[in-house]
N, C-alpha and C positions, 0 to 999 in steps of 0.2 A: 596726723600720725599719732598713734597711741603707744605708750610705753609704760611698762611696769618699772617703777623707780626703786622702791624697796618697802618691805613690811606692809604690803597691801595699799600703798600709795601709788597712784598712776598719774601719768602726765598726758595731756592733750596739747599738741603743738599745732599752731596755725601760722602760716606765713603771711606777713603784712609788708608788702613792698620789699624793703631791704632789712626788715626786722622779723623776729619770730616771737609770737605771743605764746606763753606757756600757762596752762591752768592745771592745778593739781586736784585730784578727786579720789574718792574711795567708794567702794560698794557697801551698801547697807542692806538690811533685811527687806524682803518683798521686792527685790529687784530695783531698789532705789540707787541712784547715783548721786552722791553729795559732792559738790565742788567746794573746795576749801578757799582757794584764792587763785589769782592770776597775776602775771607780771610780764614785762618785756625783758627777755634775756639779752644781756649785753656781752656775755662771755661764752666761750664754748662749753665749759663745764657747768653743770647744774650746781648752784650754790647750796651747800649743806644747810645753811640757816633757813632756806626756803623749804627744804624737805622737813626739817624739824618743826617749822611753823605749821605745815600741813598736818603732821602727826599731832601737834598740840590742839589744833582746831578739831580734829577727829575725836580726841579725848573729851573735849568740851561737849561736842555733839552727842557723844555716847554717855555723858554724865559720869565719866571715870575720874576719880580723884587721885 
């Protein structure tokens, strides 16, 4: 399942037995999809620090200071 989280950060969810794996990504130029990181979600709500981590990685990727 794909979901727009916020500010151009998207989430890919994959079910693994009794857990759900989450991977964050963003779209880049020329139809590139850049995955920032993944984790096993243990709570219902997406943790804000994981979203902020994805945004930080995107800044690094784009060379923004």
